[in-house]
Backbone as ProteinMPNN parsed JSONL, in Angstrom:
{"seq_chain_A": "MQRRLSAILLADVVGYTRLMEIDDITTLSRLKSLRHDLVDPCIAAHNGRIVKLMGDGMLVEFASVADAVRCATEVQRGGG", "coords_chain_A": {"N_chain_A": [[31.169, 22.712, 7.352], [30.025, 20.222, 9.27], [26.77, 19.584, 10.693], [24.726, 17.7, 13.169], [22.674, 16.284, 15.082], [22.113, 16.001, 19.038], [21.65, 14.588, 21.821], [21.682, 16.098, 25.024], [22.952, 15.395, 28.106], [22.803, 16.555, 31.403], [24.461, 15.893, 34.836], [24.233, 15.722, 38.079], [25.71, 15.12, 42.004], [23.08, 14.825, 44.132], [23.225, 16.801, 47.165], [26.023, 16.637, 47.48], [27.712, 18.739, 48.423], [27.222, 18.941, 51.12], [27.897, 16.366, 51.749], [30.834, 16.116, 51.501], [31.272, 18.036, 53.382], [31.038, 16.663, 55.599], [32.225, 14.509, 55.351], [35.056, 14.219, 53.361], [36.732, 12.31, 52.129], [35.651, 9.859, 52.169], [33.329, 10.561, 50.695], [34.389, 11.652, 48.098], [36.004, 9.05, 47.668], [33.613, 7.442, 47.314], [32.392, 8.571, 45.195], [34.195, 8.16, 42.945], [34.189, 5.407, 42.711], [31.557, 4.727, 42.279], [31.433, 6.096, 39.357], [33.063, 4.432, 38.325], [32.112, 1.913, 38.284], [29.358, 2.017, 37.888], [28.156, 4.577, 36.561], [30.241, 5.032, 34.341], [30.364, 2.862, 32.687], [27.39, 2.324, 31.862], [27.234, 4.809, 30.702], [28.908, 4.194, 28.504], [27.37, 1.92, 27.528], [25.26, 2.919, 26.408], [26.291, 4.273, 24.449], [27.024, 6.871, 24.83], [28.846, 9.804, 25.378], [31.331, 11.341, 27.48], [31.649, 14.826, 27.846], [32.463, 16.922, 29.329], [33.607, 17.191, 32.634], [33.041, 17.866, 35.868], [33.394, 18.466, 39.124], [31.379, 17.003, 41.197], [29.583, 16.765, 38.764], [28.763, 16.121, 35.426], [28.759, 16.66, 31.798], [27.223, 14.954, 29.499], [26.971, 13.643, 26.061], [24.651, 12.206, 23.513], [23.798, 10.155, 21.285], [21.117, 9.862, 20.437], [17.774, 10.692, 22.214], [16.451, 8.731, 23.499], [18.697, 7.047, 24.233], [19.952, 8.298, 26.092], [17.934, 8.967, 28.008], [17.429, 6.292, 28.971], [19.994, 5.682, 30.13], [20.17, 7.509, 32.195], [17.796, 6.856, 33.594], [18.742, 4.342, 34.318], [21.011, 4.731, 35.785], [19.741, 6.434, 37.704], [18.558, 4.217, 39.267], [20.558, 2.515, 40.273], [21.661, 0.802, 38.716], [20.067, -1.015, 38.502]], "CA_chain_A": [[30.649, 22.437, 8.863], [28.891, 19.308, 8.992], [25.82, 19.449, 11.636], [24.115, 16.831, 13.897], [21.545, 16.297, 16.21], [22.504, 15.281, 19.971], [20.769, 14.883, 23.517], [22.704, 16.414, 26.097], [22.526, 15.08, 29.731], [23.537, 17.144, 32.608], [23.959, 15.4, 35.682], [25.27, 16.084, 39.329], [25.459, 14.419, 42.895], [22.361, 15.641, 44.794], [23.879, 16.689, 48.474], [27.561, 16.703, 47.49], [28.503, 19.741, 49.14], [26.851, 18.509, 52.296], [28.659, 15.078, 52.086], [31.826, 16.788, 51.402], [31.5, 18.79, 54.78], [30.619, 15.495, 56.713], [33.424, 13.342, 55.297], [35.502, 14.499, 52.11], [37.474, 11.274, 51.722], [34.617, 8.864, 51.872], [32.652, 11.05, 49.533], [35.383, 11.045, 46.895], [36.138, 7.397, 47.472], [32.391, 6.55, 46.718], [32.144, 8.809, 44.073], [35.339, 7.471, 41.861], [33.807, 4.06, 42.726], [30.324, 4.976, 41.628], [31.783, 6.102, 38.415], [33.754, 3.294, 37.794], [31.245, 0.423, 38.405], [28.058, 1.947, 37.163], [28.118, 5.47, 35.447], [30.82, 5.203, 33.169], [29.896, 1.699, 32.012], [26.389, 2.954, 31.604], [27.337, 5.794, 29.411], [29.293, 3.432, 27.242], [26.531, 0.847, 26.954], [24.191, 3.426, 25.736], [26.679, 5.067, 23.03], [27.37, 8.034, 25.381], [30.323, 10.39, 25.307], [31.834, 12.377, 28.421], [32.12, 15.98, 27.039], [33.258, 17.736, 30.414], [33.45, 16.96, 34.083], [33.098, 19.283, 36.905], [33.443, 17.993, 40.464], [30.181, 16.041, 41.18], [29.203, 16.787, 37.805], [29.125, 15.921, 34.005], [27.789, 16.89, 30.71], [27.39, 13.78, 28.572], [26.193, 13.717, 24.962], [24.297, 10.987, 23.346], [23.007, 10.271, 19.676], [19.597, 9.984, 20.809], [17.26, 10.978, 23.22], [16.127, 7.392, 24.063], [19.989, 6.632, 24.814], [20.082, 9.495, 27.238], [17.028, 8.847, 29.09], [17.856, 5.132, 29.464], [21.3, 5.915, 30.913], [19.824, 8.346, 33.323], [17.151, 6.168, 34.468], [19.473, 3.311, 35.002], [21.847, 5.073, 36.977], [19.103, 6.869, 39.035], [17.94, 3.344, 40.068], [21.203, 1.828, 40.629], [22.173, -0.268, 37.649], [19.079, -2.359, 38.374]], "C_chain_A": [[29.474, 21.518, 8.574], [27.754, 19.497, 10.545], [25.521, 18.106, 11.823], [23.466, 17.289, 15.089], [22.298, 15.378, 17.754], [21.444, 15.462, 21.292], [21.969, 15.016, 24.534], [22.312, 15.907, 27.592], [23.533, 15.63, 30.326], [23.416, 16.361, 34.207], [24.944, 15.722, 36.794], [24.752, 15.306, 40.972], [24.461, 15.433, 43.996], [22.902, 15.632, 46.704], [25.35, 16.569, 48.495], [28.053, 17.336, 48.293], [28.597, 19.243, 50.716], [27.775, 17.019, 53.037], [30.198, 15.397, 52.286], [32.386, 17.336, 52.765], [31.409, 17.758, 55.47], [32.033, 14.653, 56.358], [33.817, 13.542, 53.916], [36.225, 13.065, 51.687], [36.721, 10.213, 51.563], [33.842, 9.089, 50.656], [33.422, 11.137, 48.265], [35.541, 9.594, 46.393], [34.603, 6.872, 46.76], [32.224, 7.28, 45.573], [32.744, 8.503, 42.758], [34.445, 6.26, 41.95], [32.606, 3.957, 42.103], [30.45, 4.837, 39.782], [32.33, 5.197, 37.395], [32.902, 2.138, 37.683], [29.806, 0.855, 37.885], [28.001, 3.286, 36.094], [28.893, 5.611, 34.394], [30.385, 4.086, 32.249], [28.484, 2.112, 31.304], [26.363, 3.903, 30.381], [27.881, 5.294, 27.959], [28.291, 2.776, 26.567], [25.671, 1.529, 26.039], [24.637, 4.728, 24.703], [26.696, 6.428, 23.352], [28.634, 8.826, 25.321], [30.374, 11.221, 26.295], [32.223, 13.63, 27.948], [32.986, 16.906, 28.196], [32.612, 17.114, 31.581], [33.805, 18.044, 34.832], [32.718, 18.97, 38.358], [32.71, 16.735, 40.388], [29.575, 16.038, 40.011], [29.606, 16.524, 36.677], [28.293, 16.169, 33.184], [28.4, 15.732, 29.922], [26.291, 13.947, 27.374], [25.672, 12.45, 24.46], [23.679, 11.2, 22.036], [21.624, 10.289, 19.675], [19.149, 10.156, 21.924], [16.643, 9.947, 24.263], [17.085, 7.035, 24.985], [20.022, 7.562, 26.088], [19.302, 9.381, 28.163], [17.147, 7.282, 29.603], [19.025, 5.134, 30.467], [20.754, 6.578, 32.258], [18.857, 7.665, 34.143], [17.953, 4.852, 34.875], [20.476, 3.766, 36.042], [20.971, 5.734, 37.94], [18.936, 5.528, 39.797], [19.316, 2.296, 40.129], [22.161, 0.878, 39.928], [20.997, -1.431, 37.575], [17.638, -2.008, 37.791]], "O_chain_A": [[28.422, 21.741, 7.974], [28.424, 19.51, 11.578], [25.859, 17.275, 10.98], [23.624, 18.267, 15.819], [22.901, 14.314, 17.611], [20.66, 16.379, 21.534], [22.905, 14.246, 24.751], [21.201, 16.186, 28.043], [24.733, 15.467, 30.104], [22.297, 16.27, 34.714], [26.143, 15.944, 36.621], [23.578, 14.968, 41.122], [24.861, 16.461, 44.543], [22.92, 14.597, 47.37], [25.891, 16.394, 49.586], [28.875, 16.807, 49.041], [29.624, 19.153, 51.39], [28.126, 16.736, 54.183], [30.76, 14.9, 53.262], [33.53, 17.191, 53.196], [32.002, 18.077, 56.501], [32.773, 14.246, 57.254], [33.015, 13.089, 53.099], [36.089, 12.897, 50.475], [37.131, 9.452, 50.686], [33.644, 8.254, 49.774], [32.904, 10.565, 47.305], [35.34, 9.089, 45.288], [34.531, 6.054, 45.843], [31.816, 6.553, 44.668], [32.132, 8.533, 41.691], [33.807, 6.164, 40.901], [32.516, 3.036, 41.292], [29.916, 3.993, 39.062], [32.187, 5.144, 36.174], [33.176, 1.364, 36.766], [29.096, -0.052, 37.45], [27.818, 3.066, 34.896], [28.453, 6.25, 33.439], [30.057, 4.359, 31.094], [28.532, 2.218, 30.079], [25.676, 3.803, 29.364], [27.584, 5.66, 26.822], [28.147, 2.861, 25.348], [25.301, 0.977, 25.002], [23.972, 5.677, 24.287], [26.455, 7.253, 22.471], [29.613, 8.096, 25.168], [29.475, 12.06, 26.249], [33.381, 13.592, 27.531], [34.029, 17.493, 27.909], [31.476, 16.641, 31.63], [34.621, 18.929, 34.577], [31.582, 19.302, 38.7], [33.067, 15.706, 39.814], [28.753, 15.121, 40.008], [30.827, 16.593, 36.541], [27.102, 16.03, 33.463], [29.593, 15.521, 29.705], [25.114, 14.268, 27.539], [26.221, 11.462, 24.949], [23.124, 12.25, 21.714], [21.037, 10.829, 18.738], [19.889, 9.863, 22.863], [16.394, 10.158, 25.45], [16.836, 6.752, 26.157], [20.181, 6.984, 27.163], [19.732, 9.64, 29.287], [16.91, 7.131, 30.802], [18.916, 4.579, 31.56], [20.996, 6.037, 33.337], [18.962, 7.795, 35.363], [17.621, 4.369, 35.958], [20.676, 3.123, 37.072], [21.365, 5.668, 39.105], [19.156, 5.604, 41.006], [19.0, 1.112, 40.007], [23.155, 0.327, 40.401], [20.98, -2.428, 36.852], [16.8, -2.898, 37.64]]}, "name": "protein", "num_of_chains": 1, "seq": "MQRRLSAILLADVVGYTRLMEIDDITTLSRLKSLRHDLVDPCIAAHNGRIVKLMGDGMLVEFASVADAVRCATEVQRGGG"}
């Protein structure tokens, strides 16, 4: 068995339950759009791999802590 070090990023959407209660269709549409346009490309650009999706959350593996932090920071800033 080969071992390797990984950095794990666990992320979710703040206020997701409240947003779903207010307007579930728009919330799901916005979540899909953000994943497609921002989150998934950012993960790929920083050599990440989605391990698991859980509603509004995700578990992502990176080969380095620096890549995980850069990705998280970029997503929080909205890609800018």
